[in-house]
C-alpha positions in Angstrom: 24.8 -54.6 47.3 24.2 -54.0 51.0 22.2 -56.7 52.8 19.4 -54.4 54.0 17.5 -57.0 56.2 20.7 -57.9 58.1 21.6 -54.2 58.7 18.0 -53.6 59.8 18.2 -56.5 62.3 21.5 -55.1 63.7 19.9 -51.6 64.1 16.7 -53.0 65.7 18.7 -55.2 68.1 15.7 -57.3 69.0 17.5 -59.9 71.1 18.1 -60.7 74.7 19.8 -58.0 76.8 22.6 -60.4 77.9 23.7 -60.9 74.3 27.3 -59.8 73.7 28.3 -57.3 71.1 29.8 -60.1 69.0 26.5 -62.0 69.2 24.5 -59.0 68.2 26.6 -58.1 65.1 28.1 -61.4 64.0 25.6 -64.2 64.8 22.0 -63.2 65.5 21.4 -60.8 62.5 22.7 -63.5 60.1 20.5 -66.3 61.3 17.9 -67.7 58.9 14.8 -65.9 60.2 12.3 -68.5 61.4 10.8 -69.8 64.6 14.1 -71.3 65.7 15.9 -67.9 65.3 13.1 -66.1 67.3 13.3 -68.5 70.2 17.1 -68.6 70.2 17.4 -64.8 70.3 15.2 -64.6 73.5 16.4 -67.5 75.5 18.7 -66.5 78.4 20.8 -69.7 78.5 21.2 -70.1 74.8 22.3 -66.5 74.5 25.0 -67.0 77.3 26.1 -70.2 75.5 26.4 -68.2 72.2 28.4 -65.5 74.0 30.9 -68.2 75.2 31.2 -69.6 71.7 31.9 -66.2 70.3 34.5 -65.6 72.9 36.1 -69.0 72.2 35.9 -68.9 68.4 36.8 -65.5 67.2 37.8 -66.3 63.7 35.3 -65.1 61.1 34.9 -68.4 59.3 33.8 -70.1 62.5 30.6 -68.1 62.7 28.8 -70.7 60.6 29.8 -73.4 63.1 28.5 -71.3 66.0 25.2 -70.7 64.3 24.7 -74.4 63.5 25.4 -75.4 67.1 23.0 -72.8 68.5 20.3 -73.7 66.0 20.7 -77.4 66.8 20.3 -77.0 70.6 17.3 -74.6 70.0 15.6 -77.3 67.9 16.2 -79.8 70.7 14.6 -77.4 73.2 11.6 -76.8 70.9 11.2 -80.6 70.5 11.3 -81.1 74.3 8.8 -78.3 74.8 6.4 -80.0 72.4 6.7 -83.2 74.3 6.4 -81.7 77.8 4.5 -78.4 78.1 6.0 -77.7 81.6 9.3 -76.8 79.9 9.3 -73.0 79.6 12.9 -72.4 78.6 16.2 -74.3 78.2 17.1 -73.9 81.9 13.9 -75.7 83.0 15.0 -78.7 80.9 18.1 -79.1 83.0 16.4 -81.2 85.6 16.9 -85.0 86.2 13.1 -85.4 85.9 13.3 -84.0 82.4 16.1 -86.3 81.1 13.7 -88.8 79.6 12.1 -85.9 77.7 15.5 -84.7 76.6 16.3 -88.2 75.1 12.9 -88.2 73.3 13.6 -84.8 71.9 16.9 -86.1 70.5 15.1 -89.0 68.9 12.8 -86.5 67.2 15.5 -84.2 66.0 17.7 -87.0 64.7 14.8 -88.8 63.2 14.9 -92.1 65.2 13.2 -95.1 63.5 11.8 -97.4 66.2 11.2 -100.3 63.8 14.9 -100.5 62.6 16.4 -99.0 65.9 18.5 -96.6 63.8 18.9 -92.8 63.4 18.5 -91.2 60.0 20.8 -88.5 61.2 23.3 -90.2 63.5 25.8 -87.3 63.5 23.2 -85.0 64.8 22.4 -87.3 67.7 26.0 -87.9 68.7 27.0 -84.2 68.5 24.3 -83.2 71.0 26.1 -84.9 73.9 29.0 -82.5 73.9 26.9 -79.5 73.2 24.5 -80.2 76.1 27.4 -80.9 78.5 28.9 -77.5 77.6 25.5 -75.8 78.2 25.0 -77.5 81.6 28.6 -76.5 82.7 27.8 -72.9 81.8 24.6 -73.1 83.8 26.4 -74.5 86.8 29.0 -71.8 86.6 26.2 -69.2 86.6 24.6 -70.8 89.6 27.9 -70.8 91.5 28.3 -67.1 90.8 24.7 -66.2 91.9 24.9 -68.5 94.9 22.0 -70.7 93.8 23.0 -73.9 95.5 19.7 -75.8 94.8 19.8 -75.1 91.1 23.5 -76.0 91.0 22.8 -79.4 92.7 19.9 -80.1 90.3 22.1 -79.3 87.3 24.9 -81.5 88.7 22.5 -84.4 89.0 21.4 -83.9 85.4 25.0 -83.8 84.3 25.6 -87.1 86.1 22.7 -88.8 84.3 23.9 -87.3 81.0 27.4 -88.8 81.4 26.0 -92.2 82.2 22.8 -92.7 80.3 23.5 -90.9 77.0 26.1 -93.4 76.0 23.6 -96.3 76.5 20.5 -94.7 75.0 21.9 -92.6 72.2 25.6 -93.1 71.4 25.6 -96.8 70.7 22.6 -96.5 68.4 24.1 -93.5 66.6 27.4 -95.4 66.2 25.7 -98.4 64.7 23.6 -96.2 62.4 26.8 -94.5 61.1 28.5 -97.8 60.4 25.4 -99.0 58.5 25.0 -95.8 56.5 28.7 -95.8 55.6 28.6 -99.4 54.5 25.7 -98.9 52.2 26.9 -95.6 50.8 27.7 -95.7 47.1 30.7 -93.6 46.3 31.0 -92.3 42.8 34.2 -90.6 41.7 34.6 -88.2 38.8 36.1 -89.3 35.5 39.5 -88.2 34.3 37.8 -86.7 31.3 35.5 -84.4 33.5 38.5 -83.4 35.6 40.5 -82.4 32.5 37.4 -80.5 31.1 37.1 -78.5 34.3 40.8 -77.7 34.5 41.0 -76.6 30.8 37.9 -74.5 31.2 39.1 -72.6 34.3 42.6 -72.3 32.9 41.3 -70.7 29.6 39.1 -68.3 31.6 42.1 -67.4 33.9 44.4 -66.8 30.9 41.8 -64.7 29.2 41.3 -62.6 32.4 45.1 -62.1 32.7 45.4 -60.9 29.2 42.5 -58.4 29.6 44.0 -57.2 32.9 47.5 -56.7 31.4 46.2 -55.1 28.2 43.4 -52.8 29.5 44.1 -52.4 33.2 41.6 -52.9 36.0 38.0 -54.1 35.4 36.0 -55.5 38.3 34.2 -58.3 36.3 37.6 -59.4 35.0 39.1 -59.1 38.5 36.4 -61.3 39.9 36.7 -64.0 37.2 40.5 -64.0 37.8 40.1 -64.4 41.5 37.5 -67.2 41.2 39.5 -69.2 38.6 42.8 -68.7 40.5 41.2 -70.1 43.7 39.8 -73.1 41.9 43.1 -73.7 40.1 45.1 -73.6 43.3 42.6 -75.9 45.1 42.5 -78.6 42.3 46.3 -78.4 41.7 47.1 -79.0 45.4 44.1 -81.2 46.2 43.3 -79.1 49.2 40.1 -78.5 51.2 38.0 -75.5 50.1 38.2 -73.9 53.5 42.0 -74.0 53.5 42.4 -72.5 50.1 39.8 -69.7 50.3 41.4 -68.5 53.5 45.0 -68.2 52.1 46.5 -65.2 53.9 48.6 -62.5 52.1 51.4 -62.7 54.5 51.7 -66.5 54.1 51.7 -66.1 50.3 54.5 -63.5 50.4 56.7 -66.0 52.1 56.7 -68.3 49.0 60.0 -69.7 48.0 61.7 -72.2 45.6 64.8 -74.3 45.7 67.7 -72.6 44.0 71.3 -71.7 44.7 70.3 -69.1 47.3 68.0 -71.3 49.4 69.7 -74.7 49.2 72.9 -74.6 47.2 74.1 -78.1 47.9 70.7 -79.7 46.9 70.4 -77.6 43.8 73.9 -78.4 42.5 73.4 -82.1 43.1 70.4 -82.1 40.6 70.6 -82.6 36.9 70.1 -79.6 34.5 66.7 -80.9 33.5 65.6 -81.2 37.2 66.9 -77.7 38.0 64.9 -76.3 35.0 61.7 -78.0 36.1 62.2 -77.1 39.8 62.5 -73.3 39.3 59.1 -73.3 37.7 57.3 -73.9 41.0 57.1 -72.1 44.4 55.8 -73.3 47.7 54.5 -71.8 50.9 52.7 -73.0 54.0 49.2 -72.2 55.1 47.0 -73.2 58.1 45.3 -76.5 57.5 42.9 -78.7 59.4 43.4 -78.8 63.2 45.8 -75.8 62.7 48.5 -78.0 61.1 50.8 -76.3 58.6 50.2 -77.6 55.1 52.1 -76.9 51.9 50.8 -75.2 48.8 52.7 -75.5 45.5 52.1 -73.0 42.7 53.2 -73.1 39.0 54.3 -69.8 37.4 50.8 -69.4 35.9 49.0 -69.5 39.3 51.8 -67.4 40.9 51.3 -64.6 38.3 47.5 -64.7 38.7 47.8 -64.4 42.5 50.2 -61.4 42.2 47.9 -59.7 39.7 45.0 -60.1 42.2 47.0 -58.5 44.9 48.1 -55.7 42.6 44.5 -54.7 41.8 43.1 -55.0 45.4 42.9 -51.3 46.2 41.3 -50.6 42.8 38.6 -53.2 43.7 37.9 -51.3 46.9 39.4 -54.0 49.1 41.4 -52.5 52.0 45.1 -53.2 52.0 44.8 -54.2 55.6 42.6 -57.2 54.8 44.6 -60.4 55.3 43.1 -62.8 52.8 43.9 -63.0 49.1 40.6 -64.2 47.7 38.4 -61.4 49.0 35.7 -59.2 47.3 34.5 -55.7 48.3 32.4 -55.8 51.5 29.8 -53.3 52.7 30.5 -54.3 56.3 33.9 -53.0 57.5 34.0 -55.6 60.3 33.4 -58.5 58.0 35.6 -59.8 55.2 33.7 -61.1 52.1 35.5 -64.2 51.0 35.0 -66.2 47.9 33.2 -69.5 48.6 35.2 -72.3 47.0 32.4 -74.9 47.3 30.0 -72.6 45.5 32.5 -71.9 42.8 33.1 -75.6 42.3 29.4 -76.1 41.8 29.2 -73.1 39.4 32.1 -73.9 37.2 31.5 -77.7 37.1 28.2 -77.0 35.5 29.5 -74.3 33.2 32.5 -76.3 31.9 30.3 -78.9 30.1 31.3 -81.9 32.2 29.2 -85.1 31.7 28.7 -85.6 35.4 29.2 -82.1 37.1 27.7 -83.3 40.4 30.8 -85.5 40.9 33.3 -82.6 40.6 33.6 -81.8 44.2 36.7 -81.1 46.3 36.3 -84.2 48.6 35.7 -86.5 45.6 38.8 -85.1 43.8 40.9 -85.9 46.9 39.5 -89.4 47.0 40.2 -89.7 43.2 44.0 -89.3 43.6 44.1 -92.0 46.3 42.1 -94.4 44.2 44.2 -93.6 41.1 47.4 -94.4 43.1 45.9 -97.8 44.0 44.9 -98.5 40.4 48.3 -97.6 39.1 49.9 -99.8 41.8 51.9 -97.0 43.2 54.4 -98.2 45.8 54.0 -97.5 49.5 57.1 -95.3 49.5 55.7 -93.1 46.7 52.4 -92.9 48.5 54.1 -91.8 51.7 56.1 -89.1 49.8 52.9 -87.9 48.2 51.2 -87.7 51.6 54.1 -85.8 53.0 53.9 -83.3 50.2 50.1 -82.9 50.7 50.5 -83.1 54.5 47.8 -85.8 54.8 47.3 -87.9 57.9 47.9 -91.2 56.0 50.8 -92.1 58.2 48.8 -91.5 61.3 45.9 -93.5 59.9 48.1 -96.4 59.0 49.5 -96.6 62.5 46.0 -96.6 64.0 44.9 -99.3 61.6 48.0 -101.4 62.5 47.2 -101.1 66.2 43.6 -102.1 65.6 44.6 -105.2 63.6 47.2 -106.1 66.2 44.6 -105.9 68.9 42.1 -108.0 66.9 44.8 -110.7 66.3 45.6 -110.9 70.0 41.9 -111.4 70.8 41.6 -114.0 68.1 44.7 -115.9 69.4 43.3 -115.8 72.9 40.1 -117.4 71.8 42.0 -120.1 69.8 44.1 -121.1 72.7 41.2 -121.3 75.2 
């Protein structure tokens, strides 16, 4: 169904005149409608900041990140305005005299506890530093272009205070709060029984959808179930992040390959017959991972057949052939692709499969589960490194950083001993 309220907000266009076309169509209409959204849509500097974010982050999936940044800074502005009534807009807060009010607003938004000297939301407090710096830089650029030297100097002084005082008044407390919360966090991992239950349940649904599709042709409910279970199957099989798997592109998938006599003749001939037989059952291709790193996806013949069936019925499902993602559904907005949400699907199917602890069946916990299992089974360091290379994890980088930290601590310790 068409989202009538969103389309209505696009048509009404009740926002600041400086808002870009991308802000008007992609961000503002899809904000949760409350006081924060109302203030955000009418504040000049917040709108300009949003325009810059839209220009910098053009990918569709980054719209959620843009909205969260804008809402966070709007909440800081609202908190500051409640503390000091002379603050009329975000620009009026960029003043050295208002920096104390700005810090108080951060305490309020991040829920600072004066008795324990800790933040309940330390990530919120620490993230405001960079966001505020970006906003002040944008304001200074605007002052330079409009030849407002006095405002430019005032904003420069505010930025100087921000670079020096934020670290003392907020960052150290936020860092200590994070360490304390992580130390006291209880991590529960899913059981092997629940993981098998989820895999068997989604596999049976996928096989049933494939049989119905092959026997009776296209049916949208069957197509949707096939796409959902195929996405989950690929994510669990490869232990990938939800955002990586739900945004697998058609062109990347079409480049899938396997090792055979055509691709690597020498390696294939050096293998045993049993190894060759097992190897040709799998294909691999690369997708964009975290920080734009290429990561490998491996598919068995079952998942490969499912993905090809999804692509075969795309046009019958009213999904344009020009759309670049595999796991899409029909969209009423021609400028926005409607992707399947892997996190939502994991919650949905973990409850439906009958697992004993469905709340533990989450993508991040499944990735932690494989690392914990490797330790429990006393897997060698070489095997773990090979596994990490297949999964393109940053385990090698993390090991090097940890080695450097330990080496530095040992030097400090030795220096104290020899004093």
